[in-house]
C-alpha positions, 0 to 999 in steps of 0.5 A: 539673785532669784532662783530660775524655776520656770520650765522653758518652751520647747518643741512639743514633739520631743520628750520630757523637760525639766529645769530644776534650779539655776542661780542666775536669771539669764541661764538658757538650757535645753535638753530634747530627746525625741523618743524617751520610751525606748524599745528593748533592742539596741538603738540610737537617736540624736538628742539636742543641747542648747546652752549658753555656757559650757555644758555637761550631761551626765546619767543618772542609772535608776536601779542595778543596771548601770552603764547601758547608755552612752552619749557622744559628745557628753560635754561641750561649750555654748551651742544652739541645738547641737546634736548628740548621739544618744546610744543604748544597749539591748535590755536582756533582763524581764524588766524595764529599766530607767535612767535620768539624762542630766544637762548641767549649764553654769549651776542650772540643770535640765533633765529627761527621764528615758525608759527601756522596755524588758523582755517579758511579756504582759503578766496579769495580776491576781485578781482580788475581791475589791468592790470597785472591780468589774469581772475579769473573764476575758482571756485577751485582756490583762488585769494590772493593779498599781499601788500607793501610799498616802498618809498612813494608807498604803494599798491599792490606787487603781486597776487596769483591764488592758488591751494590748491589741488596741493599746488601751485599757478597757476599763480603769477601777479605783476607790475615791474619797476626800483624802485622795483629792484634798491636797497636792497638784498635777505633775504631768509626769507623762510616762510609761507604765512599769508593769507592761513592756514599752513595746506593748503599750502607747509611748505618749510623751508628746501626745497622740499624733496622726489621727486617721480621722484627721481630728485632734484628740487629747491624752485623756485620762481614765483615772483623773489626775485630780483624783490622785493629788499625792505626788507619786500617786499622781505621777502614775495617773500619767502612764500611757496605760491610763490614757485614750485618744479622746476628742478635745471637745469632749475631754476638756468640756462635758467629760471634765465637768463629769469628773468634777462631779464624781469628785464632789459626789465622793465627799458625801461617801465614806468611799466612792467606787469608780469604774471609768471605761472605753467602749471599742465596739464598731471602732475603726479609727486610730491615733499613733503614739510617739513611736507610730504604734496604732492606738484604737479610738474608742467609740464611747465612754462610761462611768459607773459609780457605787457609793458607800456610807456606813449607815447611809440612807438614800431617798426613795430606796429601801435599806441596802446597806449604805450603798447606791449606784449610777452609771453614764455612758457618752458616745464619742462626740462633742456634747453640751457642757451642762449638768442637764446634759450630764444627768441626761446620759445617766442610767442604772448600772443594770441598763449599761451592764445589758448594753456593754455585756460587762458585769460591774461590781462582781463582789457586791452581792457577796457584801450585802447579798443578792437581793440588795445588790439588785436593788443597787444596780437596778435603781438610780436613787434620786439622791444623785440628782440633787 
C-alpha cells in the first residue's frame, strides 16, 4: 500500500502538526496543542487527539531534562477531538528546554514540538567585525547571532538586533551567496529562538492575531526563508525573532519581488552583505502573538546591500576594491508590484543612514579605507539598474 505522507488539514489556531508515515491510506490522525511555546512557570492546557483506531502518546525529551511533562490520558481508543490534560513542571534552569509529543496510531505518527522558556535573561553575544553588521551602540537592544553548517562551511548564518520592548528585531544582518540558495526547500518550522527566553519573544506557531487596526498581517521574514535552503539553516529563519507583522499586500507582492531581486543580484558577487530592518518610529499599532503579548507593527521596512566581487569593476565608479552598495526604504503600505516601483525606492546608503540615524556596514572603512568606503556609501552605481 502507498505510504501516507500528506499533512491532514488542521485548525489554524493550534500548534504544529506533522504526520510522519502511515502504512494504510485511510489512517486518520490529528494532535492539536493550542500553545506550543510554554512559559517558565508550571502550567497546564488541554491538547486534543483525533484517531480512528487505538492510539498512544509518547514524549521524546530533547536534551538532559527528563520527565517534566505529564499527559492524562496518554492512550485510548478511536476518538474525535478527545481532550488530553497536558501539564508541565516549572523550568528552574537558565536554558529553554524542548520535547516532542508523538501520537502513534496503527503505525502512523503525528508529532508536535513544544518549547519551555528558561529563567535566563537575554544576553547579547560578543560583536564581531563582520562586514554586514551595522552599529550596535543602543544599550536597549540585544545583539544575537545564529550559526549554520552548509557543506564544508560552518559559521555565521545571521545576526539580529533585538528589541524586547517591541518584540521584534530592529534589523537582521547576513551574508548571501549562491551556495546558500541553490538547493533545499522551505521547512515552515515555526519555532522559538533558543537564545531568547520564550516570554521575551513572540510565539507565532499560528501567526499574528488581533491587530489593533483590524488589518491582516503575515509573519514577515526579515531573513527570507529562500535565502537559507539547507534544512537546519532554513528552520532557523522561522524563529519568531526573525518575524514582524507585515501587511499581506506588501509581504506577498512588492517586498517578495525585492527579496527575489536580492537573490538574483547575489549571483553576480562573491558575497552580498544584506541588512533587512524594521522601522518603529511613530508606531502605535500592534498585533498579539499566540500568548497575547503585544508585537509592534512597524511603520516601514528597509534593505541595505553591500556587494563584493574580487577584482570587480562597476560602471561609473572608481575602483573601490570590488565593493558597491544600494539601499531601499518602503513605507508599511501596499505598492504596485513592479521593478519600476522597487527601483523607485532605491537610494544611497548614506541617504538611508541620514534618515534612520543608523550607521550601516561600520566595518567597511577598516576593510577598504575611509575614502573608498565613502564612495561606496554615497553612490548608487548604475549596475543595480541593469
